[in-house]
N, C-alpha and C positions, 0 to 999 in steps of 0.2 A: 504494500500500500504506500502511495507517495505521501510525502509530508507537504500539505498545502499551507503555505505560510501567508502572512499578511502581504508580504512583498510580492509573491507570485500572484496573489489575488489582484493587487493593484496593477501589476504589469498586464495581466489578462484583461482587466477592465479598461486600461488605457488603449490596448490594442483594439478592443471591441469598439470603443468610442471613436478611435481614429478611422476604423473601417466604416463605421456608420456615417461619420461626417463626410467621408470621401465617396460614399456610394452614389449610385445613380438615383438622385432624389426626385425622380419623376420628370425632370427636364429632359433626360435622355441624351443621347450623343448623336442625334440625327441632323446636326447642323443648325444653321440659322433659322431655317423655316420652322423647325420645331420650337425653338426658343421664341420666335415671333408669335406663333400661335398661342403659347402660354402667356406671353406679355399681353396680347389682345384680350384674352380671357380674364386675366387679372385686372386690367384697366376697366373692362366692362363691369366686373363685380364691384370694384372700388367705387366707380362713379354711380352705380345703381344703389349700392348700400349706404354710401356716404356722399350725398350730392354736393356738400360743401367743398369737396376736393376738386370739383370741376373749376371752381373759381381760382384755386391755387394753381391748377394746371394751366389755366388760361394766362395767368400772370407770370408763369415760370419761363425761363429761357431753354430749359431742357429737363427731362425726367429720366432717372435711372430706375427701371422697373425690375425687381427681383421677385419672380412669381413664387418661388419656393426656396426657403432656407431651412435646412435640416440641422439641428443641433443635438448633441448627445454628450453626456458627461457623468463621470463618477469621480469627484474631486478635481480631476483634470478633464477638460472637454474640448470639443471643437465643433465647427459648423462649416457648411458649404452650400453654395447655390450658384446658379447662373442666370443672367438676365441680359437686358438690352438697354442701351442709351437711346432715347428718342428725342429728336429735335424737330419741332414743327410737325409732329405726328409721324415722322419717318425714322426708322432705325438707322443709326450712323455707326454704332460699334456694339460689340458684345463684351460682357464683363463677367468675371467670377467674383464671388465674395467668400472670403475665408476668415475664420475666427478661431482663436485659441484662448483658453481661459484656464485658470487654476483657482481653486477655492472651495468653499462649502457648496457643493452642487451635486445633484444626482437626478438622473432621468433623461428625457429626450423631449424635443418639441419641434414643430414645424410652424412656419409663419411666412407671410409675404410682407414686402415693404417696397415703398417708392420713395426715392429721394427727388425732391423738386429743387432744382437749381434756380434760385430767385434772382440772381444777378449774372450778367455775362462774365464777369470776372471769376465768380465761383465755378461756373461751367468750364471756362478756359483753364483754370488751375486744375480741375479734375481731369480734363482731357490731356493736358500736358504731362501729368505725373505718371511715373512708371508703376506706382502702386499707392493709391490714395487711401488714407486711413480716416474713417469717420471719427471726429473728435469734437472739440469745443465749438466749432462753427456750425454744428447741426442743431437746429431747433426742432424739438419733437412736437408733433400734433397729436395730442392724446384723445382717446375716447372718453367721454364723460358718462355719467349714469344713464343719460337719455339716449345713449348709442349715437350721439352726434360728435363730430370731430370739431375741435376748437381751431378756428382759423382766424385769429385776430391780427391787428396791425403788426404786432411784434413778430408773429410767425411769417407774415408776408414780407416783412422788411429784413428778415434773417437771410444770410447768404444761401443756406441750404435748409429746407424744411423736410422732415422725415415723417412718413405715415407708416405705422406698423399695424397690421390687421391680419385676420384669419388665423389666429393662434390656435394650435391644437397640440396637446401633449401634457407631459407631467412635470415640466420644469416651470418654476415661477418666473414670470416676466420675460420679456424679450427686449434686448437692448442692442444698439448698433455700435456701442463703444468698442473700439479696438477692431472693428471689422475692416479688413483690407480688400479693396476693390482693384482688380487687375484686368487689363484688356486681354481678351482671348480671341482666337480664331476658331469658331465652332466647326 
């Protein structure tokens, strides 16, 4: 009988979390057409469920739509997803989102998010970077108890507004802190 230690348990959990985070999370690997179809579906859902986001989209210079982010963790965790950058309603680039974390966490979750670039400068900085990390310049648009999204002047004047929606799973909360976005060729 093997001796199953805490160390081997942790290593096995980390391996499982890494494999889950890097797995085919529903976006698939069939290229840009598949990602675009997911992005269209995600935007249709967002605009129908949260009509206030249409105003944010109309005022934005571009949108990064991530149809599905999958996260898993047991003390250490990770997440992965793929999406598209849209400018004036057309896809201009494809991106992956990766996230690593360490701390008191256990479980897994999936969610969608959209980054609205509210200034031309923020969009240009995002497109020029080799790996943009979500940080202090992101203003979150949260759901309130009435299932409406808050879109006030602070949000619309922020360089980047983020909407997180469609959460499912067993991890508490979804955050974009530390998420790294990298341009990909699907």
